[in-house]
N, C-alpha and C positions, 0 to 999 in steps of 0.2 A: 723259347724266346720270351723275355719278360713282358707279360701282358698280351702277347700275341701267339703264345704256344697253342698249336692246334687250329689256328685260323686258316680257313680254306684259301687257296690261291689258284690262279690260272697262269700257266706259262704260255704266252702268245708271242707271235712275231709277225712283222710285216717286211717282206723281202730280206729276212735274216736279222733285222733290227729287233732284238728280243726284250720281252718285258715280263716282270712278275706283277700280275694284276690282283689287287686286294680290294674287297668290297667293304667300304666304310659307310654305306648308306643306312644300315640298321644300327651300327654302333660306331662311335667316334674312334678313329685310329690315330695314334701318335707314334711315329717312328723316329728314333734318334739317329744321328749321323752314323754312329757306330753300328746300329742295327741295319741301316740301309746298306752300308758297306759290306756287312756280313751276308745279307740276302743276295747282293749282287756278285759276291765273290764266286768265281767259277770253279774253285777247288774246295773251298770250305763251306760255301752256302749253296744256294740254288743256281745262281748265275744269271745275269741279265745286263743289258745296257742301261735300262731305267726301271724304276719301281713306280707303278701306277696305282694311285689310290682313288677309288670312286667315292664321291660324296653326294649328298642331296644338294641340288642346285636351288637355293632359295629364290632365285630370280626367275624360275620357271622353265629352265632347260631340262633335258632328259636326265642329265647328270652333270656334276662338276668333276673334272679330272685334275688331280694334283700329280705332278711329275717330279720324281726325285732321281737325280743322276746317280751313277754308280759310286760317286764320292760323297753322296749325301746332300749335295747342293740341290736347290730347286730350279727347275727349268720352266719357262713360260709357255712353250709350245713343243709338240712332237707330232708330226704328221702321221708317222707310221703307227704310233700308239693310238692316235685318234681313230684311225681306220679299224684297229682291233677293238677298241671300246665301242665304236658304232656297230660293228658286227655282233658284239656280245649283247648290246642293248636291243638291237633289232631282233635277235633270237628270243629275247625275253618278251618283247611287246608285240612282235609281228609287224612292226612298222618298217617301211622302207626308208623313211626320212628320220634322221636322228640329229638332235642339236646338243652339242657338248660345249660346256663352258670351261675355260681355263683362266688363269690369272692374266693372260694376254687377250681374253675376249672370247666371243662365240665362234664355234667351228661347225657350221651346218654340214651334214654328211648324208650320203645316199647310197643304199645298196644297189649296185648296178648289174650284179651278176653273182653266181655262186662263188662265195669267198672273195668277191671283188667289190671294193668300196671307193667312192669318190668323195673327197673332202674339199670344201671351199675354205682355203687357208687365209682368205681375206686379202687385203691390199698390202703390197710391200711398202716398207717405210724406207725412204731413200735419202732423207736429210741426215746430216752428221749427228744432230742431237737426238734423232729418233732411233738411231741404231743401238746404243749410242757410241760415238767416238769421244776421245778425250778433249777434242777441240775442233774448230772449223776446218774442214778438209773437203777436197773433191772426192766424193764417195765412189766415183767411177774409176779413179786412179789414185790409190793410196800409195804413199811413199814408204813401202815396206818391202824389204828383200831379205832373203836368207838362202844361202847356197844357190841351188838352181832355180829358185822361184822368186818372183818379184811382181810388183805392180798389180795387186789384187783390186777387185771391185767389192764394195760392201753394201749390204742392205740388211734390214730386219724382217724376218718372217715370224714375228712373235718372240724371237730371240736373235742375237746378233750373228751375222755370217760374213765371212770374207772368202771370196772365190779367186783362186789363182788359176790362170789359163796356161796350159802347156801343150806342146805338140804330142808328147808321149808321156804316160805315167809310169812306164816300166822302169824299174830300178830306183824310183823315188823313195827315199828313206823317210816315210811319213812318221814312223814311230820316233824318229830323232827330231825332226823339225816341227812336227805337229804341236807337242806340248809347249815349245818355246813360242811359236806363233800365237797359240791360244792366249798366252799371257803377255803379248806385245803391249807396250805402253800405250798404244793407240786405243786399246780396248779396255775401258775401266771396269766392265762387267765380264771380262774375258770374251772369247768368241769361238764359234764353230768355224773350222778352217776347211774349205773345200778345195780340191785339186781336180780340175776339169780339163778334158781333152775333147775338142769339138770334132767329131767324126763326120758330121754332115749338119746342115742347118736344122735338121729335125732329129739329130741323134748325138747325145752327149755321154761320154764316159766320165764317171765321177767317183772319187774316193773322198771320204770325209773323216777328219779328226774332230770328234765331238767334245766340246768343253765338258769337263766333269766325267766323261765316260771313255774317252780315247778313240782309237780307230774302230769303226763300226762297219758292219756289213752293209748297212743302208742308213740314210738319214733323209727323212721326208722333207723337212723344212730346208735342209741343205740342197736337196734336188730342186726345190722351188727357187731358192736363192740362185742356184747355178743357172737356171733357165732365164730368170729375170736379169741377172748380170750379163749373161751372154747376149741376150736380145738388146740390152742397153748399149752394148759395144758393137752391135751389128754382126755378131758371130752366129746367131741363130734366129729362127723365126719365133713366133709366139707360142708354138707348141713343139714339144720334143719328147722322144723316148729317152729317159735318163737311165743309163746302165750302171748299176752299182755292184759291189762284190757279191751281194746276196740276191739280186734279182733286178727287176725292171719296173720303173714307174713312168706313167704318162703325165707330163706337166703341161698345163695350158695357162698362159697369161692372157685372160680375156680383155677385150677392148674396154670393158667397164672397170678395169684395173684389178679385178679379183684374180687370184691364182688358184687353179684347181689341180688337185693331185689325185690320180687314180692308181690303185694297186691292190695287192692281195692282203688279206687278213687271215691268219692261221692260228688255231689253238693247237699247241703241241702236246700238253698234258696238264693234269690238275694234281693237287696234293694238299697237304696240311703243313703249315709252318712248323718246323721242329724247334726244340729248345735252343735258345740263343747261345752261340759260342761253342 
């Protein structure tokens, strides 16, 4: 891989949401869109939902985390990746509390058990221009419908999310409707699309189509958005177990308006980047 051949990487995942983690703290890394797509390709490359690049945080955090989606586009936040990076840095430093910076801000994290990390994902942004939407709208009830889904709620958890609520997710053709909804005209920066079924006030079943990556086994910021939007609609309490295809996350929307996400962080394997292409 041009300029990257032989660079060490870690393959990590949080509840099945998987990442190729590259360490750019000692040397600057530059990955082109085509290189990112190749790394993320599950047949021709290593395979992942996102590529994570660690950089020195000049503002004093433990590290800066840059996030590239599988299509090479940049993302502002990724809760599952944050937990993985926090676990990695905690292993290096011996610290329980780790602060990671992204282009969307600081994400304080804490090791709360073996392979278990809690991240403060910050405050949800609920105004139309904070998400952002294309124009003024009621973010609790967007006028969007496609096939069996309609009337989503929207918020930003460092990146834009829209959550559709359904009684049952069985048979939902997410691979068909997800990419269309991601690019709906209401979302000028595209959006992550969540499909949620409320099983109990403290239990939510969720599947997520991630912008730039597609249908994923888990989406941490999407789980946070689902809990926030469900609580805003009176469908759930301020804490819930969110069940995703790849595992379970505990999401809490505290009274101080911060959203906490707790879940696993796993290292699957390590390796060296091969020659590109």
